[in-house]
mmCIF entry with sequence, helices, sheets and N, C-alpha, C, O atoms, coordinates in Angstrom:
data_MODEL
# 
_entry.id   MODEL 
# 
_entity.id                         1 
_entity.type                       polymer 
_entity.pdbx_number_of_molecules   1 
# 
_entity_poly.entity_id                      1 
_entity_poly.type                           'polypeptide(L)' 
_entity_poly.nstd_linkage                   no 
_entity_poly.nstd_monomer                   no 
_entity_poly.pdbx_seq_one_letter_code       MEKEYRQEKRDIRDLMQENADNRESSRASARVAVERNNRSLTSNRQTLRTLQGELQG 
_entity_poly.pdbx_seq_one_letter_code_can   MEKEYRQEKRDIRDLMQENADNRESSRASARVAVERNNRSLTSNRQTLRTLQGELQG 
_entity_poly.pdbx_strand_id                 A 
# 
loop_
_entity_poly_seq.entity_id 
_entity_poly_seq.num 
_entity_poly_seq.mon_id 
_entity_poly_seq.hetero 
1 1  MET n 
1 2  GLU n 
1 3  LYS n 
1 4  GLU n 
1 5  TYR n 
1 6  ARG n 
1 7  GLN n 
1 8  GLU n 
1 9  LYS n 
1 10 ARG n 
1 11 ASP n 
1 12 ILE n 
1 13 ARG n 
1 14 ASP n 
1 15 LEU n 
1 16 MET n 
1 17 GLN n 
1 18 GLU n 
1 19 ASN n 
1 20 ALA n 
1 21 ASP n 
1 22 ASN n 
1 23 ARG n 
1 24 GLU n 
1 25 SER n 
1 26 SER n 
1 27 ARG n 
1 28 ALA n 
1 29 SER n 
1 30 ALA n 
1 31 ARG n 
1 32 VAL n 
1 33 ALA n 
1 34 VAL n 
1 35 GLU n 
1 36 ARG n 
1 37 ASN n 
1 38 ASN n 
1 39 ARG n 
1 40 SER n 
1 41 LEU n 
1 42 THR n 
1 43 SER n 
1 44 ASN n 
1 45 ARG n 
1 46 GLN n 
1 47 THR n 
1 48 LEU n 
1 49 ARG n 
1 50 THR n 
1 51 LEU n 
1 52 GLN n 
1 53 GLY n 
1 54 GLU n 
1 55 LEU n 
1 56 GLN n 
1 57 GLY n 
# 
_struct_asym.id          A 
_struct_asym.entity_id   1 
# 
_struct_conf.conf_type_id            HELX_P 
_struct_conf.id                      HELX_P1 
_struct_conf.pdbx_PDB_helix_id       AA1 
_struct_conf.beg_label_comp_id       GLU 
_struct_conf.beg_label_asym_id       A 
_struct_conf.beg_label_seq_id        2 
_struct_conf.pdbx_beg_PDB_ins_code   ? 
_struct_conf.end_label_comp_id       GLN 
_struct_conf.end_label_asym_id       A 
_struct_conf.end_label_seq_id        56 
_struct_conf.pdbx_end_PDB_ins_code   ? 
_struct_conf.beg_auth_comp_id        GLU 
_struct_conf.beg_auth_asym_id        A 
_struct_conf.beg_auth_seq_id         2 
_struct_conf.end_auth_comp_id        GLN 
_struct_conf.end_auth_asym_id        A 
_struct_conf.end_auth_seq_id         56 
_struct_conf.pdbx_PDB_helix_class    1 
_struct_conf.details                 ? 
_struct_conf.pdbx_PDB_helix_length   55 
# 
_struct_conf_type.id          HELX_P 
_struct_conf_type.criteria    ? 
_struct_conf_type.reference   ? 
# 
loop_
_atom_site.group_PDB 
_atom_site.id 
_atom_site.type_symbol 
_atom_site.label_atom_id 
_atom_site.label_alt_id 
_atom_site.label_comp_id 
_atom_site.label_asym_id 
_atom_site.label_entity_id 
_atom_site.label_seq_id 
_atom_site.pdbx_PDB_ins_code 
_atom_site.Cartn_x 
_atom_site.Cartn_y 
_atom_site.Cartn_z 
_atom_site.occupancy 
_atom_site.B_iso_or_equiv 
_atom_site.pdbx_formal_charge 
_atom_site.auth_seq_id 
_atom_site.auth_comp_id 
_atom_site.auth_asym_id 
_atom_site.auth_atom_id 
_atom_site.pdbx_PDB_model_num 
ATOM 1   N N  . MET A 1 1  ? 14.982  31.123 -30.970 1.00 0.00 ? 1  MET A N  1 
ATOM 2   C CA . MET A 1 1  ? 14.910  32.169 -31.986 1.00 0.00 ? 1  MET A CA 1 
ATOM 3   C C  . MET A 1 1  ? 13.592  32.089 -32.763 1.00 0.00 ? 1  MET A C  1 
ATOM 4   O O  . MET A 1 1  ? 12.912  33.097 -32.958 1.00 0.00 ? 1  MET A O  1 
ATOM 5   N N  . GLU A 1 2  ? 13.246  30.884 -33.201 1.00 0.00 ? 2  GLU A N  1 
ATOM 6   C CA . GLU A 1 2  ? 11.995  30.691 -33.939 1.00 0.00 ? 2  GLU A CA 1 
ATOM 7   C C  . GLU A 1 2  ? 10.801  31.051 -33.066 1.00 0.00 ? 2  GLU A C  1 
ATOM 8   O O  . GLU A 1 2  ? 9.831   31.643 -33.541 1.00 0.00 ? 2  GLU A O  1 
ATOM 9   N N  . LYS A 1 3  ? 10.874  30.692 -31.790 1.00 0.00 ? 3  LYS A N  1 
ATOM 10  C CA . LYS A 1 3  ? 9.777   30.996 -30.858 1.00 0.00 ? 3  LYS A CA 1 
ATOM 11  C C  . LYS A 1 3  ? 9.614   32.509 -30.706 1.00 0.00 ? 3  LYS A C  1 
ATOM 12  O O  . LYS A 1 3  ? 8.491   33.015 -30.695 1.00 0.00 ? 3  LYS A O  1 
ATOM 13  N N  . GLU A 1 4  ? 10.727  33.228 -30.588 1.00 0.00 ? 4  GLU A N  1 
ATOM 14  C CA . GLU A 1 4  ? 10.673  34.689 -30.469 1.00 0.00 ? 4  GLU A CA 1 
ATOM 15  C C  . GLU A 1 4  ? 10.087  35.315 -31.734 1.00 0.00 ? 4  GLU A C  1 
ATOM 16  O O  . GLU A 1 4  ? 9.314   36.270 -31.667 1.00 0.00 ? 4  GLU A O  1 
ATOM 17  N N  . TYR A 1 5  ? 10.464  34.769 -32.875 1.00 0.00 ? 5  TYR A N  1 
ATOM 18  C CA . TYR A 1 5  ? 9.956   35.273 -34.152 1.00 0.00 ? 5  TYR A CA 1 
ATOM 19  C C  . TYR A 1 5  ? 8.440   35.098 -34.228 1.00 0.00 ? 5  TYR A C  1 
ATOM 20  O O  . TYR A 1 5  ? 7.717   36.016 -34.615 1.00 0.00 ? 5  TYR A O  1 
ATOM 21  N N  . ARG A 1 6  ? 7.969   33.900 -33.850 1.00 0.00 ? 6  ARG A N  1 
ATOM 22  C CA . ARG A 1 6  ? 6.522   33.641 -33.887 1.00 0.00 ? 6  ARG A CA 1 
ATOM 23  C C  . ARG A 1 6  ? 5.781   34.560 -32.921 1.00 0.00 ? 6  ARG A C  1 
ATOM 24  O O  . ARG A 1 6  ? 4.699   35.058 -33.232 1.00 0.00 ? 6  ARG A O  1 
ATOM 25  N N  . GLN A 1 7  ? 6.373   34.781 -31.743 1.00 0.00 ? 7  GLN A N  1 
ATOM 26  C CA . GLN A 1 7  ? 5.744   35.672 -30.764 1.00 0.00 ? 7  GLN A CA 1 
ATOM 27  C C  . GLN A 1 7  ? 5.681   37.097 -31.302 1.00 0.00 ? 7  GLN A C  1 
ATOM 28  O O  . GLN A 1 7  ? 4.673   37.784 -31.138 1.00 0.00 ? 7  GLN A O  1 
ATOM 29  N N  . GLU A 1 8  ? 6.751   37.534 -31.938 1.00 0.00 ? 8  GLU A N  1 
ATOM 30  C CA . GLU A 1 8  ? 6.787   38.878 -32.524 1.00 0.00 ? 8  GLU A CA 1 
ATOM 31  C C  . GLU A 1 8  ? 5.709   39.016 -33.604 1.00 0.00 ? 8  GLU A C  1 
ATOM 32  O O  . GLU A 1 8  ? 5.020   40.034 -33.678 1.00 0.00 ? 8  GLU A O  1 
ATOM 33  N N  . LYS A 1 9  ? 5.570   37.986 -34.436 1.00 0.00 ? 9  LYS A N  1 
ATOM 34  C CA . LYS A 1 9  ? 4.528   38.013 -35.466 1.00 0.00 ? 9  LYS A CA 1 
ATOM 35  C C  . LYS A 1 9  ? 3.142   38.103 -34.831 1.00 0.00 ? 9  LYS A C  1 
ATOM 36  O O  . LYS A 1 9  ? 2.290   38.861 -35.295 1.00 0.00 ? 9  LYS A O  1 
ATOM 37  N N  . ARG A 1 10 ? 2.921   37.329 -33.770 1.00 0.00 ? 10 ARG A N  1 
ATOM 38  C CA . ARG A 1 10 ? 1.628   37.380 -33.066 1.00 0.00 ? 10 ARG A CA 1 
ATOM 39  C C  . ARG A 1 10 ? 1.385   38.764 -32.485 1.00 0.00 ? 10 ARG A C  1 
ATOM 40  O O  . ARG A 1 10 ? 0.284   39.305 -32.593 1.00 0.00 ? 10 ARG A O  1 
ATOM 41  N N  . ASP A 1 11 ? 2.409   39.331 -31.871 1.00 0.00 ? 11 ASP A N  1 
ATOM 42  C CA . ASP A 1 11 ? 2.275   40.667 -31.275 1.00 0.00 ? 11 ASP A CA 1 
ATOM 43  C C  . ASP A 1 11 ? 1.918   41.706 -32.341 1.00 0.00 ? 11 ASP A C  1 
ATOM 44  O O  . ASP A 1 11 ? 1.055   42.557 -32.129 1.00 0.00 ? 11 ASP A O  1 
ATOM 45  N N  . ILE A 1 12 ? 2.591   41.623 -33.482 1.00 0.00 ? 12 ILE A N  1 
ATOM 46  C CA . ILE A 1 12 ? 2.314   42.572 -34.566 1.00 0.00 ? 12 ILE A CA 1 
ATOM 47  C C  . ILE A 1 12 ? 0.894   42.391 -35.077 1.00 0.00 ? 12 ILE A C  1 
ATOM 48  O O  . ILE A 1 12 ? 0.181   43.369 -35.302 1.00 0.00 ? 12 ILE A O  1 
ATOM 49  N N  . ARG A 1 13 ? 0.480   41.135 -35.262 1.00 0.00 ? 13 ARG A N  1 
ATOM 50  C CA . ARG A 1 13 ? -0.875  40.855 -35.735 1.00 0.00 ? 13 ARG A CA 1 
ATOM 51  C C  . ARG A 1 13 ? -1.909  41.385 -34.737 1.00 0.00 ? 13 ARG A C  1 
ATOM 52  O O  . ARG A 1 13 ? -2.924  41.961 -35.130 1.00 0.00 ? 13 ARG A O  1 
ATOM 53  N N  . ASP A 1 14 ? -1.639  41.183 -33.439 1.00 0.00 ? 14 ASP A N  1 
ATOM 54  C CA . ASP A 1 14 ? -2.552  41.684 -32.405 1.00 0.00 ? 14 ASP A CA 1 
ATOM 55  C C  . ASP A 1 14 ? -2.651  43.208 -32.444 1.00 0.00 ? 14 ASP A C  1 
ATOM 56  O O  . ASP A 1 14 ? -3.742  43.766 -32.325 1.00 0.00 ? 14 ASP A O  1 
ATOM 57  N N  . LEU A 1 15 ? -1.516  43.877 -32.611 1.00 0.00 ? 15 LEU A N  1 
ATOM 58  C CA . LEU A 1 15 ? -1.519  45.338 -32.682 1.00 0.00 ? 15 LEU A CA 1 
ATOM 59  C C  . LEU A 1 15 ? -2.255  45.837 -33.918 1.00 0.00 ? 15 LEU A C  1 
ATOM 60  O O  . LEU A 1 15 ? -2.978  46.831 -33.859 1.00 0.00 ? 15 LEU A O  1 
ATOM 61  N N  . MET A 1 16 ? -2.071  45.149 -35.028 1.00 0.00 ? 16 MET A N  1 
ATOM 62  C CA . MET A 1 16 ? -2.776  45.543 -36.252 1.00 0.00 ? 16 MET A CA 1 
ATOM 63  C C  . MET A 1 16 ? -4.285  45.388 -36.071 1.00 0.00 ? 16 MET A C  1 
ATOM 64  O O  . MET A 1 16 ? -5.055  46.234 -36.527 1.00 0.00 ? 16 MET A O  1 
ATOM 65  N N  . GLN A 1 17 ? -4.708  44.313 -35.410 1.00 0.00 ? 17 GLN A N  1 
ATOM 66  C CA . GLN A 1 17 ? -6.135  44.112 -35.169 1.00 0.00 ? 17 GLN A CA 1 
ATOM 67  C C  . GLN A 1 17 ? -6.674  45.178 -34.221 1.00 0.00 ? 17 GLN A C  1 
ATOM 68  O O  . GLN A 1 17 ? -7.768  45.705 -34.420 1.00 0.00 ? 17 GLN A O  1 
ATOM 69  N N  . GLU A 1 18 ? -5.889  45.490 -33.183 1.00 0.00 ? 18 GLU A N  1 
ATOM 70  C CA . GLU A 1 18 ? -6.304  46.534 -32.244 1.00 0.00 ? 18 GLU A CA 1 
ATOM 71  C C  . GLU A 1 18 ? -6.447  47.879 -32.962 1.00 0.00 ? 18 GLU A C  1 
ATOM 72  O O  . GLU A 1 18 ? -7.393  48.624 -32.708 1.00 0.00 ? 18 GLU A O  1 
ATOM 73  N N  . ASN A 1 19 ? -5.515  48.180 -33.848 1.00 0.00 ? 19 ASN A N  1 
ATOM 74  C CA . ASN A 1 19 ? -5.600  49.422 -34.619 1.00 0.00 ? 19 ASN A CA 1 
ATOM 75  C C  . ASN A 1 19 ? -6.839  49.444 -35.497 1.00 0.00 ? 19 ASN A C  1 
ATOM 76  O O  . ASN A 1 19 ? -7.520  50.464 -35.596 1.00 0.00 ? 19 ASN A O  1 
ATOM 77  N N  . ALA A 1 20 ? -7.131  48.316 -36.134 1.00 0.00 ? 20 ALA A N  1 
ATOM 78  C CA . ALA A 1 20 ? -8.321  48.237 -36.985 1.00 0.00 ? 20 ALA A CA 1 
ATOM 79  C C  . ALA A 1 20 ? -9.581  48.440 -36.152 1.00 0.00 ? 20 ALA A C  1 
ATOM 80  O O  . ALA A 1 20 ? -10.498 49.151 -36.564 1.00 0.00 ? 20 ALA A O  1 
ATOM 81  N N  . ASP A 1 21 ? -9.624  47.816 -34.981 1.00 0.00 ? 21 ASP A N  1 
ATOM 82  C CA . ASP A 1 21 ? -10.783 47.976 -34.095 1.00 0.00 ? 21 ASP A CA 1 
ATOM 83  C C  . ASP A 1 21 ? -10.936 49.431 -33.658 1.00 0.00 ? 21 ASP A C  1 
ATOM 84  O O  . ASP A 1 21 ? -12.044 49.968 -33.633 1.00 0.00 ? 21 ASP A O  1 
ATOM 85  N N  . ASN A 1 22 ? -9.818  50.060 -33.317 1.00 0.00 ? 22 ASN A N  1 
ATOM 86  C CA . ASN A 1 22 ? -9.863  51.458 -32.888 1.00 0.00 ? 22 ASN A CA 1 
ATOM 87  C C  . ASN A 1 22 ? -10.323 52.379 -34.014 1.00 0.00 ? 22 ASN A C  1 
ATOM 88  O O  . ASN A 1 22 ? -11.076 53.325 -33.782 1.00 0.00 ? 22 ASN A O  1 
ATOM 89  N N  . ARG A 1 23 ? -9.870  52.097 -35.231 1.00 0.00 ? 23 ARG A N  1 
ATOM 90  C CA . ARG A 1 23 ? -10.308 52.908 -36.373 1.00 0.00 ? 23 ARG A CA 1 
ATOM 91  C C  . ARG A 1 23 ? -11.810 52.785 -36.575 1.00 0.00 ? 23 ARG A C  1 
ATOM 92  O O  . ARG A 1 23 ? -12.494 53.781 -36.812 1.00 0.00 ? 23 ARG A O  1 
ATOM 93  N N  . GLU A 1 24 ? -12.321 51.566 -36.482 1.00 0.00 ? 24 GLU A N  1 
ATOM 94  C CA . GLU A 1 24 ? -13.753 51.359 -36.673 1.00 0.00 ? 24 GLU A CA 1 
ATOM 95  C C  . GLU A 1 24 ? -14.547 52.065 -35.579 1.00 0.00 ? 24 GLU A C  1 
ATOM 96  O O  . GLU A 1 24 ? -15.593 52.656 -35.844 1.00 0.00 ? 24 GLU A O  1 
ATOM 97  N N  . SER A 1 25 ? -14.046 51.999 -34.359 1.00 0.00 ? 25 SER A N  1 
ATOM 98  C CA . SER A 1 25 ? -14.710 52.683 -33.247 1.00 0.00 ? 25 SER A CA 1 
ATOM 99  C C  . SER A 1 25 ? -14.707 54.191 -33.463 1.00 0.00 ? 25 SER A C  1 
ATOM 100 O O  . SER A 1 25 ? -15.703 54.864 -33.199 1.00 0.00 ? 25 SER A O  1 
ATOM 101 N N  . SER A 1 26 ? -13.586 54.717 -33.944 1.00 0.00 ? 26 SER A N  1 
ATOM 102 C CA . SER A 1 26 ? -13.498 56.154 -34.212 1.00 0.00 ? 26 SER A CA 1 
ATOM 103 C C  . SER A 1 26 ? -14.465 56.566 -35.313 1.00 0.00 ? 26 SER A C  1 
ATOM 104 O O  . SER A 1 26 ? -15.106 57.613 -35.230 1.00 0.00 ? 26 SER A O  1 
ATOM 105 N N  . ARG A 1 27 ? -14.564 55.733 -36.344 1.00 0.00 ? 27 ARG A N  1 
ATOM 106 C CA . ARG A 1 27 ? -15.499 56.038 -37.432 1.00 0.00 ? 27 ARG A CA 1 
ATOM 107 C C  . ARG A 1 27 ? -16.936 56.039 -36.926 1.00 0.00 ? 27 ARG A C  1 
ATOM 108 O O  . ARG A 1 27 ? -17.734 56.903 -37.290 1.00 0.00 ? 27 ARG A O  1 
ATOM 109 N N  . ALA A 1 28 ? -17.254 55.064 -36.087 1.00 0.00 ? 28 ALA A N  1 
ATOM 110 C CA . ALA A 1 28 ? -18.617 54.993 -35.546 1.00 0.00 ? 28 ALA A CA 1 
ATOM 111 C C  . ALA A 1 28 ? -18.917 56.233 -34.712 1.00 0.00 ? 28 ALA A C  1 
ATOM 112 O O  . ALA A 1 28 ? -20.002 56.805 -34.814 1.00 0.00 ? 28 ALA A O  1 
ATOM 113 N N  . SER A 1 29 ? -17.960 56.646 -33.888 1.00 0.00 ? 29 SER A N  1 
ATOM 114 C CA . SER A 1 29 ? -18.149 57.852 -33.078 1.00 0.00 ? 29 SER A CA 1 
ATOM 115 C C  . SER A 1 29 ? -18.319 59.082 -33.957 1.00 0.00 ? 29 SER A C  1 
ATOM 116 O O  . SER A 1 29 ? -19.143 59.951 -33.673 1.00 0.00 ? 29 SER A O  1 
ATOM 117 N N  . ALA A 1 30 ? -17.538 59.147 -35.018 1.00 0.00 ? 30 ALA A N  1 
ATOM 118 C CA . ALA A 1 30 ? -17.636 60.292 -35.930 1.00 0.00 ? 30 ALA A CA 1 
ATOM 119 C C  . ALA A 1 30 ? -18.999 60.316 -36.615 1.00 0.00 ? 30 ALA A C  1 
ATOM 120 O O  . ALA A 1 30 ? -19.594 61.381 -36.783 1.00 0.00 ? 30 ALA A O  1 
ATOM 121 N N  . ARG A 1 31 ? -19.493 59.140 -37.012 1.00 0.00 ? 31 ARG A N  1 
ATOM 122 C CA . ARG A 1 31 ? -20.815 59.092 -37.651 1.00 0.00 ? 31 ARG A CA 1 
ATOM 123 C C  . ARG A 1 31 ? -21.897 59.591 -36.702 1.00 0.00 ? 31 ARG A C  1 
ATOM 124 O O  . ARG A 1 31 ? -22.786 60.339 -37.108 1.00 0.00 ? 31 ARG A O  1 
ATOM 125 N N  . VAL A 1 32 ? -21.822 59.181 -35.440 1.00 0.00 ? 32 VAL A N  1 
ATOM 126 C CA . VAL A 1 32 ? -22.799 59.636 -34.447 1.00 0.00 ? 32 VAL A CA 1 
ATOM 127 C C  . VAL A 1 32 ? -22.713 61.148 -34.284 1.00 0.00 ? 32 VAL A C  1 
ATOM 128 O O  . VAL A 1 32 ? -23.737 61.828 -34.223 1.00 0.00 ? 32 VAL A O  1 
ATOM 129 N N  . ALA A 1 33 ? -21.495 61.673 -34.213 1.00 0.00 ? 33 ALA A N  1 
ATOM 130 C CA . ALA A 1 33 ? -21.312 63.120 -34.046 1.00 0.00 ? 33 ALA A CA 1 
ATOM 131 C C  . ALA A 1 33 ? -21.856 63.884 -35.249 1.00 0.00 ? 33 ALA A C  1 
ATOM 132 O O  . ALA A 1 33 ? -22.486 64.928 -35.084 1.00 0.00 ? 33 ALA A O  1 
ATOM 133 N N  . VAL A 1 34 ? -21.624 63.381 -36.443 1.00 0.00 ? 34 VAL A N  1 
ATOM 134 C CA . VAL A 1 34 ? -22.123 64.048 -37.648 1.00 0.00 ? 34 VAL A CA 1 
ATOM 135 C C  . VAL A 1 34 ? -23.649 64.050 -37.653 1.00 0.00 ? 34 VAL A C  1 
ATOM 136 O O  . VAL A 1 34 ? -24.273 65.064 -37.968 1.00 0.00 ? 34 VAL A O  1 
ATOM 137 N N  . GLU A 1 35 ? -24.243 62.918 -37.306 1.00 0.00 ? 35 GLU A N  1 
ATOM 138 C CA . GLU A 1 35 ? -25.710 62.853 -37.264 1.00 0.00 ? 35 GLU A CA 1 
ATOM 139 C C  . GLU A 1 35 ? -26.275 63.842 -36.242 1.00 0.00 ? 35 GLU A C  1 
ATOM 140 O O  . GLU A 1 35 ? -27.262 64.528 -36.508 1.00 0.00 ? 35 GLU A O  1 
ATOM 141 N N  . ARG A 1 36 ? -25.639 63.906 -35.077 1.00 0.00 ? 36 ARG A N  1 
ATOM 142 C CA . ARG A 1 36 ? -26.092 64.841 -34.037 1.00 0.00 ? 36 ARG A CA 1 
ATOM 143 C C  . ARG A 1 36 ? -25.949 66.284 -34.519 1.00 0.00 ? 36 ARG A C  1 
ATOM 144 O O  . ARG A 1 36 ? -26.846 67.103 -34.316 1.00 0.00 ? 36 ARG A O  1 
ATOM 145 N N  . ASN A 1 37 ? -24.830 66.588 -35.154 1.00 0.00 ? 37 ASN A N  1 
ATOM 146 C CA . ASN A 1 37 ? -24.616 67.945 -35.667 1.00 0.00 ? 37 ASN A CA 1 
ATOM 147 C C  . ASN A 1 37 ? -25.621 68.294 -36.754 1.00 0.00 ? 37 ASN A C  1 
ATOM 148 O O  . ASN A 1 37 ? -26.101 69.426 -36.821 1.00 0.00 ? 37 ASN A O  1 
ATOM 149 N N  . ASN A 1 38 ? -25.938 67.326 -37.604 1.00 0.00 ? 38 ASN A N  1 
ATOM 150 C CA . ASN A 1 38 ? -26.924 67.580 -38.656 1.00 0.00 ? 38 ASN A CA 1 
ATOM 151 C C  . ASN A 1 38 ? -28.300 67.869 -38.060 1.00 0.00 ? 38 ASN A C  1 
ATOM 152 O O  . ASN A 1 38 ? -29.018 68.742 -38.548 1.00 0.00 ? 38 ASN A O  1 
ATOM 153 N N  . ARG A 1 39 ? -28.668 67.138 -37.005 1.00 0.00 ? 39 ARG A N  1 
ATOM 154 C CA . ARG A 1 39 ? -29.954 67.408 -36.354 1.00 0.00 ? 39 ARG A CA 1 
ATOM 155 C C  . ARG A 1 39 ? -29.959 68.800 -35.728 1.00 0.00 ? 39 ARG A C  1 
ATOM 156 O O  . ARG A 1 39 ? -30.953 69.520 -35.820 1.00 0.00 ? 39 ARG A O  1 
ATOM 157 N N  . SER A 1 40 ? -28.858 69.177 -35.098 1.00 0.00 ? 40 SER A N  1 
ATOM 158 C CA . SER A 1 40 ? -28.764 70.515 -34.509 1.00 0.00 ? 40 SER A CA 1 
ATOM 159 C C  . SER A 1 40 ? -28.850 71.590 -35.583 1.00 0.00 ? 40 SER A C  1 
ATOM 160 O O  . SER A 1 40 ? -29.514 72.610 -35.399 1.00 0.00 ? 40 SER A O  1 
ATOM 161 N N  . LEU A 1 41 ? -28.184 71.358 -36.692 1.00 0.00 ? 41 LEU A N  1 
ATOM 162 C CA . LEU A 1 41 ? -28.208 72.325 -37.785 1.00 0.00 ? 41 LEU A CA 1 
ATOM 163 C C  . LEU A 1 41 ? -29.625 72.490 -38.326 1.00 0.00 ? 41 LEU A C  1 
ATOM 164 O O  . LEU A 1 41 ? -30.072 73.611 -38.571 1.00 0.00 ? 41 LEU A O  1 
ATOM 165 N N  . THR A 1 42 ? -30.323 71.391 -38.509 1.00 0.00 ? 42 THR A N  1 
ATOM 166 C CA . THR A 1 42 ? -31.707 71.448 -38.986 1.00 0.00 ? 42 THR A CA 1 
ATOM 167 C C  . THR A 1 42 ? -32.574 72.229 -38.006 1.00 0.00 ? 42 THR A C  1 
ATOM 168 O O  . THR A 1 42 ? -33.381 73.068 -38.406 1.00 0.00 ? 42 THR A O  1 
ATOM 169 N N  . SER A 1 43 ? -32.401 71.946 -36.730 1.00 0.00 ? 43 SER A N  1 
ATOM 170 C CA . SER A 1 43 ? -33.173 72.647 -35.704 1.00 0.00 ? 43 SER A CA 1 
ATOM 171 C C  . SER A 1 43 ? -32.842 74.135 -35.686 1.00 0.00 ? 43 SER A C  1 
ATOM 172 O O  . SER A 1 43 ? -33.735 74.975 -35.576 1.00 0.00 ? 43 SER A O  1 
ATOM 173 N N  . ASN A 1 44 ? -31.565 74.453 -35.795 1.00 0.00 ? 44 ASN A N  1 
ATOM 174 C CA . ASN A 1 44 ? -31.152 75.858 -35.788 1.00 0.00 ? 44 ASN A CA 1 
ATOM 175 C C  . ASN A 1 44 ? -31.688 76.610 -37.004 1.00 0.00 ? 44 ASN A C  1 
ATOM 176 O O  . ASN A 1 44 ? -32.072 77.775 -36.905 1.00 0.00 ? 44 ASN A O  1 
ATOM 177 N N  . ARG A 1 45 ? -31.710 75.934 -38.147 1.00 0.00 ? 45 ARG A N  1 
ATOM 178 C CA . ARG A 1 45 ? -32.260 76.576 -39.350 1.00 0.00 ? 45 ARG A CA 1 
ATOM 179 C C  . ARG A 1 45 ? -33.750 76.858 -39.176 1.00 0.00 ? 45 ARG A C  1 
ATOM 180 O O  . ARG A 1 45 ? -34.240 77.917 -39.569 1.00 0.00 ? 45 ARG A O  1 
ATOM 181 N N  . GLN A 1 46 ? -34.464 75.905 -38.586 1.00 0.00 ? 46 GLN A N  1 
ATOM 182 C CA . GLN A 1 46 ? -35.897 76.100 -38.358 1.00 0.00 ? 46 GLN A CA 1 
ATOM 183 C C  . GLN A 1 46 ? -36.128 77.266 -37.399 1.00 0.00 ? 46 GLN A C  1 
ATOM 184 O O  . GLN A 1 46 ? -37.015 78.091 -37.617 1.00 0.00 ? 46 GLN A O  1 
ATOM 185 N N  . THR A 1 47 ? -35.326 77.329 -36.340 1.00 0.00 ? 47 THR A N  1 
ATOM 186 C CA . THR A 1 47 ? -35.444 78.433 -35.388 1.00 0.00 ? 47 THR A CA 1 
ATOM 187 C C  . THR A 1 47 ? -35.165 79.764 -36.073 1.00 0.00 ? 47 THR A C  1 
ATOM 188 O O  . THR A 1 47 ? -35.867 80.748 -35.841 1.00 0.00 ? 47 THR A O  1 
ATOM 189 N N  . LEU A 1 48 ? -34.142 79.791 -36.915 1.00 0.00 ? 48 LEU A N  1 
ATOM 190 C CA . LEU A 1 48 ? -33.804 81.015 -37.636 1.00 0.00 ? 48 LEU A CA 1 
ATOM 191 C C  . LEU A 1 48 ? -34.958 81.451 -38.535 1.00 0.00 ? 48 LEU A C  1 
ATOM 192 O O  . LEU A 1 48 ? -35.309 82.630 -38.569 1.00 0.00 ? 48 LEU A O  1 
ATOM 193 N N  . ARG A 1 49 ? -35.550 80.502 -39.262 1.00 0.00 ? 49 ARG A N  1 
ATOM 194 C CA . ARG A 1 49 ? -36.693 80.847 -40.126 1.00 0.00 ? 49 ARG A CA 1 
ATOM 195 C C  . ARG A 1 49 ? -37.855 81.397 -39.294 1.00 0.00 ? 49 ARG A C  1 
ATOM 196 O O  . ARG A 1 49 ? -38.513 82.360 -39.691 1.00 0.00 ? 49 ARG A O  1 
ATOM 197 N N  . THR A 1 50 ? -38.095 80.784 -38.153 1.00 0.00 ? 50 THR A N  1 
ATOM 198 C CA . THR A 1 50 ? -39.184 81.246 -37.282 1.00 0.00 ? 50 THR A CA 1 
ATOM 199 C C  . THR A 1 50 ? -38.924 82.672 -36.809 1.00 0.00 ? 50 THR A C  1 
ATOM 200 O O  . THR A 1 50 ? -39.816 83.520 -36.848 1.00 0.00 ? 50 THR A O  1 
ATOM 201 N N  . LEU A 1 51 ? -37.702 82.928 -36.365 1.00 0.00 ? 51 LEU A N  1 
ATOM 202 C CA . LEU A 1 51 ? -37.368 84.266 -35.874 1.00 0.00 ? 51 LEU A CA 1 
ATOM 203 C C  . LEU A 1 51 ? -37.415 85.300 -36.993 1.00 0.00 ? 51 LEU A C  1 
ATOM 204 O O  . LEU A 1 51 ? -37.871 86.425 -36.787 1.00 0.00 ? 51 LEU A O  1 
ATOM 205 N N  . GLN A 1 52 ? -36.944 84.917 -38.177 1.00 0.00 ? 52 GLN A N  1 
ATOM 206 C CA . GLN A 1 52 ? -37.004 85.846 -39.309 1.00 0.00 ? 52 GLN A CA 1 
ATOM 207 C C  . GLN A 1 52 ? -38.456 86.164 -39.655 1.00 0.00 ? 52 GLN A C  1 
ATOM 208 O O  . GLN A 1 52 ? -38.788 87.305 -39.978 1.00 0.00 ? 52 GLN A O  1 
ATOM 209 N N  . GLY A 1 53 ? -39.313 85.155 -39.587 1.00 0.00 ? 53 GLY A N  1 
ATOM 210 C CA . GLY A 1 53 ? -40.732 85.366 -39.854 1.00 0.00 ? 53 GLY A CA 1 
ATOM 211 C C  . GLY A 1 53 ? -41.357 86.304 -38.841 1.00 0.00 ? 53 GLY A C  1 
ATOM 212 O O  . GLY A 1 53 ? -42.179 87.148 -39.196 1.00 0.00 ? 53 GLY A O  1 
ATOM 213 N N  . GLU A 1 54 ? -40.971 86.159 -37.576 1.00 0.00 ? 54 GLU A N  1 
ATOM 214 C CA . GLU A 1 54 ? -41.511 87.040 -36.537 1.00 0.00 ? 54 GLU A CA 1 
ATOM 215 C C  . GLU A 1 54 ? -41.043 88.476 -36.736 1.00 0.00 ? 54 GLU A C  1 
ATOM 216 O O  . GLU A 1 54 ? -41.803 89.418 -36.513 1.00 0.00 ? 54 GLU A O  1 
ATOM 217 N N  . LEU A 1 55 ? -39.792 88.642 -37.154 1.00 0.00 ? 55 LEU A N  1 
ATOM 218 C CA . LEU A 1 55 ? -39.274 89.991 -37.377 1.00 0.00 ? 55 LEU A CA 1 
ATOM 219 C C  . LEU A 1 55 ? -39.970 90.666 -38.556 1.00 0.00 ? 55 LEU A C  1 
ATOM 220 O O  . LEU A 1 55 ? -40.231 91.869 -38.528 1.00 0.00 ? 55 LEU A O  1 
ATOM 221 N N  . GLN A 1 56 ? -40.265 89.888 -39.585 1.00 0.00 ? 56 GLN A N  1 
ATOM 222 C CA . GLN A 1 56 ? -40.889 90.457 -40.783 1.00 0.00 ? 56 GLN A CA 1 
ATOM 223 C C  . GLN A 1 56 ? -42.397 90.621 -40.607 1.00 0.00 ? 56 GLN A C  1 
ATOM 224 O O  . GLN A 1 56 ? -43.011 91.499 -41.214 1.00 0.00 ? 56 GLN A O  1 
ATOM 225 N N  . GLY A 1 57 ? -42.982 89.770 -39.776 1.00 0.00 ? 57 GLY A N  1 
ATOM 226 C CA . GLY A 1 57 ? -44.434 89.778 -39.651 1.00 0.00 ? 57 GLY A CA 1 
ATOM 227 C C  . GLY A 1 57 ? -44.877 90.716 -38.595 1.00 0.00 ? 57 GLY A C  1 
ATOM 228 O O  . GLY A 1 57 ? -46.077 90.851 -38.352 1.00 0.00 ? 57 GLY A O  1 
# 
């Protein structure tokens, strides 16, 4: 009984660590995606300004 209890505690601890690792990985992926989107947005804004300038000029 004690052995099963200790194993269950280990299993729970392992799952909690796996969840923490997965959360950190998800956050890292989200940060990369946000940075990529911000670069695209900056580029798109520059393109828009260029096109607006061509239309007005």
